[in-house]
Every structure is written in C-alpha cells, then in structure tokens.
DRENKOL-292367 format. One line per 5 residues: number of its first residue (from 1); their letters; for each residue x, y, z of N, C-alpha, C, CB. Coordinates in steps of 0.05 Angstrom, whole numbers, plus 5000, padded with zeros to 4 digits. Atoms other than C-alpha are relative to their C-alpha. Glycine has a CB too. Example, Ala and Ser with C-alpha at 12.3 -4.5 7.8 and 13.67 -1.06 7.14 Angstrom:
REM residues 2
1	AS	5018 4976 5000 5246 4910 5156 5018 5024 5000 4980 5001 5025  4984 4976 4999 5273 4979 5143 4985 5022 5014 5009 5009 4971
***
This chain:
REM residues 94
1	EQIVY	5021 5011 4989 4274 6208 7503 4976 5006 4994 5000 5001 5021  5025 4999 5013 4207 6187 7485 4979 4981 5006 5004 4999 4976  5017 5021 4993 4144 6159 7496 4989 4981 4967 4973 5017 5018  4997 5014 5021 4132 6106 7442 4975 4977 5005 5030 4989 4998  5020 5015 5004 4067 6058 7427 5000 4987 4993 4987 5001 4994
6	PKAAL	4986 5019 5014 4096 5995 7399 4975 4984 4989 5022 4982 5017  5022 5025 5012 4045 5953 7360 5015 4970 4996 4987 5010 4966  4986 5026 4998 4101 5897 7357 5026 4998 5017 5007 4992 4973  4980 4999 4981 4156 5880 7402 5018 4970 4997 4986 5005 5030  4983 5033 4990 4212 5815 7422 4996 5007 5028 5040 4993 4991
11	NKNNE	5003 5005 4976 4188 5788 7482 5037 4980 5001 4965 4981 5006  4981 5019 4995 4234 5747 7530 5013 4983 5000 5002 4998 5005  5005 5023 5019 4229 5696 7487 5016 5000 4977 4973 4999 4991  5000 4988 5022 4261 5737 7433 4979 4989 4982 5025 4998 4990  5020 5008 5012 4198 5724 7395 4986 5028 4998 4987 4977 5014
16	WKYVV	5029 4974 5010 4152 5778 7353 4983 4997 5010 4986 5003 4974  5033 4999 4991 4089 5787 7388 4997 5037 4995 4992 4987 5044  5009 4967 4995 4038 5840 7377 4994 5011 5022 4977 5008 4987  5005 4984 4978 4030 5895 7430 4977 5008 5003 5013 5019 5002  5018 4979 5002 3963 5916 7444 4992 5032 5002 4991 4994 5011
21	NVGEE	4998 4967 5010 3958 5987 7426 4970 5003 4980 5037 5008 4977  5024 4998 5018 3886 6001 7402 4979 5030 4992 4984 4980 5012  5023 4975 4997 3853 6074 7379 5019 5015 5020 4964 4991 5015  4991 4997 4966 3856 6114 7434 4978 4978 5025 4992 5043 5009  5011 5016 4989 3814 6061 7467 5009 4995 5025 5000 4982 4988
26	FVQGV	4979 5016 4977 3866 6025 7503 5036 5003 4979 4986 4953 5005  4975 4989 5012 3937 6058 7494 5025 4980 5023 5000 5042 5003  4973 5009 4986 4011 6028 7522 5018 5017 4997 5012 4976 4991  4976 4979 5013 4058 6077 7515 5029 4992 5029 4983 5049 5001  4975 5002 4994 4134 6071 7537 5016 5014 5004 5009 4990 4991
31	RVETC	4978 4973 5009 4185 6116 7554 5018 4986 4994 5011 5023 5022  4979 5014 5009 4247 6094 7517 5022 5031 4997 4991 4979 4970  4971 4995 5010 4317 6118 7507 5018 4992 4984 5011 4998 5014  4986 5018 5012 4359 6105 7457 5015 5018 4989 4989 4979 4984  4978 4996 5009 4429 6120 7429 5001 5015 4976 5011 4978 4999
36	GHFDK	4998 4991 5033 4443 6171 7371 5014 4994 4988 5004 5021 4992  4976 5013 5005 4508 6141 7355 5008 4984 5015 5018 5014 4997  4987 5018 4982 4549 6087 7375 5023 5006 4999 4998 4975 4995  4966 4983 5014 4619 6128 7364 5001 5009 5034 4999 5038 4966  4984 4992 4971 4662 6153 7433 4980 5014 5013 5029 5019 4999
41	CSLSD	5017 4979 4983 4629 6184 7482 5005 5030 5001 5001 4994 5026  4996 4970 5002 4630 6258 7488 5026 5009 5012 4978 5016 5014  4976 4997 4982 4686 6259 7545 5030 4976 4998 4985 4998 5032  4981 5016 5005 4730 6202 7514 5029 5003 4998 4993 4993 4985  4970 4992 4998 4783 6245 7497 5014 5003 5026 5002 5025 4989
46	SFPAG	4988 4990 4964 4796 6267 7577 5007 4974 5007 4972 5016 5027  4993 5029 4987 4809 6183 7586 5033 5003 5003 4991 4970 4975  4974 5009 5005 4882 6154 7599 5012 4986 4980 5004 4989 5016  4991 5014 5023 4922 6124 7547 4991 4977 4992 5022 4997 5000  5008 5022 5000 4891 6062 7526 4980 4993 5012 5015 4988 5004
51	YTAMC	5035 5007 4995 4821 6072 7551 4984 5021 4983 4988 5003 5035  5014 4991 5022 4765 6082 7505 4972 5006 5020 4998 4975 4972  5028 5002 4993 4689 6102 7520 4986 5009 4979 4992 5013 5025  5018 5000 5014 4635 6085 7483 4974 4997 5001 5005 4991 4991  5029 4999 4987 4563 6100 7477 4991 4961 4988 4975 5035 4980
56	EQKYV	5021 5023 4994 4517 6034 7488 4968 4995 5008 5010 4990 5016  5027 5004 4997 4447 6013 7491 4997 4985 5010 4986 4998 4984  4999 5020 4984 4424 5985 7543 4965 4996 5003 5019 5005 5027  5029 5012 5004 4354 5951 7554 4985 4989 5020 5000 4979 4983  5019 5008 4980 4300 5936 7602 4970 4983 4991 4993 5027 5014
61	FRKVL	5010 5024 5016 4249 5876 7606 4964 5027 5016 5013 4951 5014  5030 4987 4983 4168 5915 7623 4988 4978 4985 4984 5038 4994  5029 5006 4995 4107 5883 7629 4980 5010 4984 4992 5008 5024  5027 4985 5013 4054 5896 7575 4979 4984 4987 5008 5017 4978  5025 5010 4997 3992 5874 7550 4999 4987 4970 4976 5024 5008
66	SVADK	4994 5002 5020 3999 5835 7486 4984 4976 4985 5024 5001 5002  5023 5020 5014 3964 5778 7434 5013 4977 5001 4990 5006 4968  4984 5021 5006 3985 5709 7448 4983 4984 4977 5007 4982 5028  5014 5012 5020 3969 5651 7398 4977 4998 5004 5006 4978 4993  5039 4992 5008 3894 5648 7380 4979 5022 4995 4986 4993 5020
71	GKPIV	5023 4965 4985 3884 5724 7397 4989 4995 5026 4964 5009 4981  5012 4996 4969 3882 5717 7472 5012 5017 5002 5002 4983 5024  4984 4984 4993 3906 5776 7505 5025 4981 5026 4979 5027 5010  4980 5031 4985 3967 5748 7547 5018 5029 5014 5026 4967 4967  4985 4979 4995 4006 5795 7601 5036 4987 4990 4993 5010 5037
76	EEFRL	4975 5013 5000 4081 5787 7575 5028 5021 5010 5002 4989 4971  4969 4977 5004 4159 5821 7582 5014 5001 4978 5026 4993 5018  4982 4994 5020 4187 5862 7530 5017 5013 4999 4993 5006 4984  4983 4989 5005 4252 5874 7513 5003 5031 4988 5009 4983 4990  5003 4970 5002 4258 5950 7507 5017 5023 5004 4985 5005 5013
81	PSCCS	4979 4970 4993 4311 6014 7500 4994 5006 5029 4990 5034 4979  5012 4988 4978 4317 6036 7567 5018 5024 4992 5003 4986 5032  4988 4968 4997 4375 6098 7564 5027 4987 4976 5013 5014 5043  4974 5003 5014 4447 6103 7527 5012 4999 5024 5010 5023 4978  4971 4993 4983 4513 6094 7568 5021 5002 4990 5008 4983 5016
86	CVVKG	4973 5004 5014 4574 6100 7563 5019 4981 5019 5015 5031 4993  4990 5012 4998 4617 6048 7573 5033 5003 4998 4987 4990 4989  4969 4995 5008 4696 6049 7588 5005 4967 5003 5023 5024 5025  4983 5023 5009 4741 6000 7566 5024 5003 5001 4996 4991 4977  4975 4992 4991 4809 5987 7597 5014 4991 4974 5011 4989 5028
91	PSEG	4972 5005 5025 4881 5972 7544 4992 4969 5002 5044 5009 5011  5006 5016 4994 4865 5903 7571 4970 4979 4985 5003 5011 5021  5023 5010 5015 4790 5891 7545 4988 5001 4964 4984 5013 5014  4996 4992 5027 4805 5914 7475 4971 5014 4992 5007 4973 4982
***
C-alpha cells in the first residue's frame, strides 16, 4: 500500500489524460495497493483438489482533477489499483 501522485492515468473511457499535480501548490494523492505477484495465493495449497486460488488485481474509480482538451481543468473518474485479492476457482471454472 502506498500513496501515489499520478501525472497521467486512464479515465473511465480508457483514455490517457493528464492529472493535475503541480509541485506543492496542488497535489492529489491517491492510496493504491498493487499485487506483488500474480501467482498462487499463499494459502492455495490448503484448498481441496481441483480448486486454485490466484492473486488478482482489483481496481476502483476515483474522481480527480485532470486536464481536458484545450487545457481546461475537469473532474473525471480514473481507474486506479485498489487492492490485491485472492480469487478461488473451482474445477469447472478453469
């Protein structure tokens, strides 16, 4: 887990946009958590046969001030990493 100050990010329309973060004058910190790996979860060996548990990155949309076309400031929603989750899949889910 960490606080990041993005300079650019993907918005909800999957477009790269600049995020307003100007020195110490105007900063937008966002708490993010990213998966350290995408392998099996630490307790996956204790699941019944045929079941697997894998790490999966989860995302959340957060509103931040960004720069629209022609340099106009606008509040938009951006997709940012929120947590790492252990996802269990059964034999039929492959």
